[in-house]
N, C-alpha and C positions, 0 to 999 in steps of 0.2 A: 362456832358461835354457840354459847350456852342457850338452852331452849327458852329461858325466860326473856331473852332479848329478841326473839324471832318477831319480825314484822312481816305481815302478809302483803304481797304485791297487789296492785290494783287488779291485775289480770286474775289472780286467784280469788280475790273477793268477788269479782264479777262471776267467775266460774262457779263459786259456791252458790251465789244467788240464783243462778240458772235453775238449780234444782227446785227452789221454792217457786220460781215462775212456773215450772212444770206442774208442781203440786197444786198451785192455785188455779191452773186451767181446769183441773178436776174439781177442786174445792168449790170454786165459784159455780160450777155446774151443779154440784150437789146442793148448794145453799139456795141459789136463786131459781134454777130452772127444773130440777128434778121433781119437786113436789107437784108443780103445775103440769109437768109432762105426764106424771102418773095419773092425775085426776082428769085433765082435759084432753089428753091425747091417747093414753093407753086405756083409760076408762076404769081405773081403780077407785073405789069409794074413798072419800077423804079420811074417814076414821080408820079404815083398813090400811091405808097408806101410812098413817101415823103409827099404828100398832106394829106394822112391819118394820119400820125404822127402829122402834124400841127393841123389839125381839131380836133383831139382827145384832144389836150391840151386846147381848148376853155373851156371845162367843168372844167378843173383844175383851171381856173381863179376863179371859185366859190368853187370848191371842196377842194383845199388845205387850204385857209384861214378858210373856214367853219369847216374843221376837226380840225384846231388849236383852234378855239373858242369853239368847242364842248369838246375837251380834256381839255382845261383850266377850264371848268365848271363842269367836271366830279368829283364826290366824291364817292369813294368806300373804302372798308376795305383794298384793295390792292394798293390804291393810285389813282392818276389821269391818269397815262399814261401806267403803266404795264398791266392793263387788256386788252387793245387793242392789245398789242404785243402777248399775249398768245391766245386770242380768235380768231385771224385772221390768225394764223400760218398755219393751214390746208387749209382754203379757198383760200389763195393766191397761195398755191402750186397747187391746183386743177385748178385755173385760168391759171397758167403757162402752165400746160399740154394741156389745150384746145387751148391756143394761138399757141403752136407748133404742133398742129394737122392739118392735111390737108384733110378735107372732099372732096369728089368728087362732085364738084359744077362747074357751069359755071363761066365765067369771072366775071359777076356782083355778083353772089353768093359768090365767093371767097372774093371779096372786102368787101361785107357786113359782112361776117363772121369775116374777119380780123378786121374791125372796132369794132364790138361788143366785141370780145374777148380781143383786145388790150385795149380798154377803161375800161373794167371791171378789167383787170389785173392792170392797172395803178391806178385805184381808190383804189383797195386793197393795192397796194404799198404805196399810200398816207396814208391810214388809219393805216398802221403799222409804217411807217417811220416818220410821223409827231410826234406821241407820243414818238417814240424811240429817235428822235433828242432832244425833250424837256426833256427827262428823265435825261440827263446829268446835266441840270440846277437845279434839285431837289435832286441829290445825295449828293452834298456838295456845300456850298457857297464860298469855297476857290478857287480862280482863278487858283492858281498853281496846286492844286489837279485836277481841271477840265482839265487843260492842260495835266497833266500826264494821266488822263483817256482817253483823246482824242488821245494820242499817242498809248495807248493800242488798242483803237478802230480801228485806221487806220492800225496798224500792222495786226490785225486780218482781217480787211477788205481786205487787199492786199493778205492775204493767200487765202481768198475766190476767189479773182480775179485770183490768180495763179492757183488754182484748175480748174477754168473754162477754162482759157487759155490753160492749159496743157492737160486736160483730155477730153474736150468736143468732139473734132473731133474723138478722139480714141473711146469714148463711142458710138458716132453716127455710126462709122464703125463697131464696135463690135455688137451692138444691131441690126443694119440695115442689115448687110450681103448683101450689095448692094441695099437695099431699104432705101434710105435716109429719106423718110417721116416717116417710122416706127422707124428708129434710132433716129431721133430728138424727137419724142414723148416719147420713153422710156428713153432717156437721161433726159428729163424734169421731169419725174417721180422720177428719182434718185435725181436730184438737189432739187426738191420740198420737198422730204422727208428729205434730209439733212437740208434744211433751217428751216423746222418745228422744228426739234430737237434743232437747235441752238437758235431759238427764245424762245423756252421753257427754255433753259439755262439762257438766259437773265432775264426772268421773275423770276426764282427761286433764282438766285444768286445776285440780286440787291435789294435795298431798297430805297424807296422815303422818304426823311427826311425833306426836306425844303419846307416851304410854305411862300408866301409873308406875310407881316404884315396884320393881319385880319382887313380889313376895309369893307366898303360897296362893293358889287359886282360891278366890272367894267362894264360900259356900252360898248356895242360892238362899238358904234360910237367913244367913247373915245379911246378904244384900237386901232382902225384903224387910228384915228387922231394922236395918239402918234407914231404909226409905220411910217407914212409918214414924220413926223417931226424929226425922229431919224436919223440924218445925217450920223453917222457912219454906221448904218444898211443899209441905202440907198446906200452908196458907196460900201460896201462889197457885197450887193445884186446885184447891177449892174455888179460888177466885176465877181461875181459867174456866171452870165449868159454868159459872154464872155469866162470865164475859162472853163465852161462845153461845150460850143459850140466848143471850140478848141479841147479838149481832145476827145469828142465824135465823131467829124468829122474824126479825125485821127483814132480812134478805129474802126469806122464803115467802113472806107476806107481800113483798113488793109487787110481783106480777099480778097477784089477785087484787091488790089495792088499785093498781093502775087500770087493769082490765075492767073491773066491775064497779069501782067507785068513780074514777075520773073518766071512764070510757075510752082511755088511751088516745087522747088527742094528739095527732101527729104534729110535730114541730119541725121547723127548719133551723138547722144549726150549721154555721159556716158554709152555707149553700147546700147542705145535704138534708134531705127529708129523713127524719128519724122517728121511730116509734117512741112514745114517751117512756115506756119501760127502759129501752136502751139508753135514752138520754139521762134519765134519773139515775140509773145504775152507773153509767159512765161518769157523770158528774161526781157521784160519790166516790168512785175509784180514783179520779184525779185529785179530789180533796184528801183522800186517804194517803195518796202518794206524797202530796205536799206535807201532810202531817208527819209522815215517815222521814222525809228529807229534813225537816226542821227539828227533829228529835234531838240531834246533836247540839243544836243551839239551846234548846230547853234544858238539856242535861248539864250545861255549864252553870246553870243557876238553880236547877231543881233536881233532886235525886231521882234515880230510876224508880224507886218505890213511889214517890209522890207523883211522878208523871203517870205511872200506872193507875194509882188510886184516884187522884183528883180529875184527871182527864177522862177516865171512864165515867165518873159521876157527872161531869159536865156534858159529855156526849149523851148520857141517858136523859138528862133534863131537857136537852134540845129535842130528843125523840118524843117526849110527852106532848110537845106543842103541835105535833102532827094531828092529834085528835081534833084540834079546834079549827083546822083548815076546811074550807069549802072545796068542792070538786073543781071549781074554776080557778083556784089559787095555784096554778101549776108552777109559776115562777117562784112563788114563795116555797113551794115544795122542794124545788131544786136547791134554793138557798139553804133551807133548814137541813136538808139531807146532806148537803156539802159540809155544814158545820158539825153534824153528827159524825160524819166520816173523818173530817180533819182531826178531831180530838181522838177518835178511835185509832187513827194511824200511828200516833205516838205510843198508844197503849200496846199495840202489837209489837213494835220494835223493842220496847222495854221488857215485854213479857219474856221473849226468848233469851235476851241477855241475862235476865234474872234467873232463868232456869239453869244456865251454865254456872251462874254464881252458886246456886244451891248444890250443884255437883261438887264444886270446890269446897263448899262448907261441909258436905258429907265426908269427903276425903280428910279434911282437916280435923273434923270432930271424931270420926270413927276409925281413921287409919285405913280405910278401904274406899276405892272409887268404883262406881258403877254408872258411868255416864249414860250408856244406852238404856239401862233399866229406868233411870230417872226420866229420860226422854220418852221411853215407852209408856211409863205410868202417866206422864204428863199428856202424851198424845191420847191415851185412853180417856182421861178426863176431858180433853179437848173434844174428842169424838162423842163422848157422852153428852157434852153441852150441845154439840152439833145435832145429836140425835134428839135430845129433849126439845131443843128449839124447833127442829123440823117436825117432830112428831106432834108437838103442841099445836102447830099450825093446822094439821089434819084434824086433831080432836076438837079444837075450838071451832073450826069451820063446820064440823058436823054438829057441834053443840048449838051453833047459831043457824042451823038449817040451810047450809050452803048446798046449792044444786049446780053442778058444772054446766057451763054453756047455756045458762038461762038468766033471765032478769031476776035480780035478788030483791028480797023484801027489805023493808027499812030495818027490821031486826037483824037480818044478816049483814047489811051494810054497817051497822054499828059494830058487829063483831069483827068485820074486816078492818075497820078504822082502829079499833082497839089493838088488833094484831100488829098494826103498823106503828103504834105509838106507846100506849100505857103498859100493855102486857110485857113487851120486851124490856121496857125501861126498868121495870121492877127487878128483873134479873141483873141488869147492869148496875143499878144502885147497890144491890147487895154485894156484888163482886168488888166494886170500888171501896165500900166501907170495910170489907174484910182485909184488903191490902193496906189499910191504915195501920194494922197491927204487925205487918211484916218487919222482922227485926234486923235485917242486914243492911246497914248503911253503906254508902260508897267508901267511907273511911275504913269501916270494918273489913270490906272486901280487899282493900290494899294490904291491911294487916294479914289477912288470911293468905293472900297470894305470896307475900314475902315469906311467911312462915313455911308454906309448902315448898317454895324454891329452896329455902335453907335446908329443909329435910332431905330433899333430893340431892343437893350438893353433898350433904353429910353422908348419905347412903353411897353415892358414887365414890367419895374419898375413902370410905371404909372397904370398898371392894378391890 
């Protein structure tokens, strides 16, 4: 069967998605719980925590694209990308446990320890997720099949998010029995073990089939030159930075907002007593999952570009309304957070399908393909957004005179409310408006796909 007609089985789509479920077990921990763990459990000042997250990303400026170029040049019997996914499944779990461990050190020692463990964890996250993101591009050359695999991927990713949001604080309480430091460490052992099993599932249930037309090996300088001249990638890459800054700032602010503004009123849901943080995050994850599931329906009537841009704008506008809620409006908080998350779910599905389209565009435009480099550079911008979103929470908390584990002033409460609403929305609105100028329509992608297939057939006939 010619490669352009390859259709992925349901089993392979599910297997591919397991990798992002694993990635989101870690990602959700980074976004929602790591900042408040650092400030309220480990005892690191908020501003120092924010600066640490920013400084650690300087290495990623080299690490992410370097990992992409290494993966693009890897050749093994198992393919280019899958070996990294299986070989690093256990090391990243170990790094996660050390990151959520609280050794008895002085203030300087704690900060140095946090720097070292966080940087190692993020390096391993890169080494797994750059190859994983590139894997979609070599499963099949069919853009529609990739979009379908992307939908499976994000459904499973949001299941991972839902688990972290719903179960983390319960596990911390169960394992800790009043000792939060021990509870967090044991919780990460469970999450790391789950992630290792899921990454192994991706390795065994997927197959790399597609390679670029075999020509001379790309020069690194050519790959980098093509990347910066790839206008569609540049636009979606910049939008990704603002998109992630938006959602990460909201996510990282959520535990602070619930703990210090609402007082974390316990609620009963389906017969279970849940902390409000868990319920709010879980409701958001369910809504995000619904958004991901309905993306295919929206794409029948709206292009991927418009789903990305307009749904991100709508999500951001709903976020602004959080500022006007009173501490007692807990049900309204759940409803509005669900709307924010629902529209963001479709954005996330569209985002990664668009990235693989920009890889096709790069090969079509420049005659060279560097899927892993595109995904690595995209992951760098994603993590830069993750960093700025998370770091901004620390800096803004410090700016508004936040004191951990204490009653907060009205001035501080205003800052916490802004962190949950207006400040992140500004980033989301900018990202959505940038994507209005993205040039690749769905019709253009069909043209590009057909042209690339014709080139490959001509190359094969000439050999």
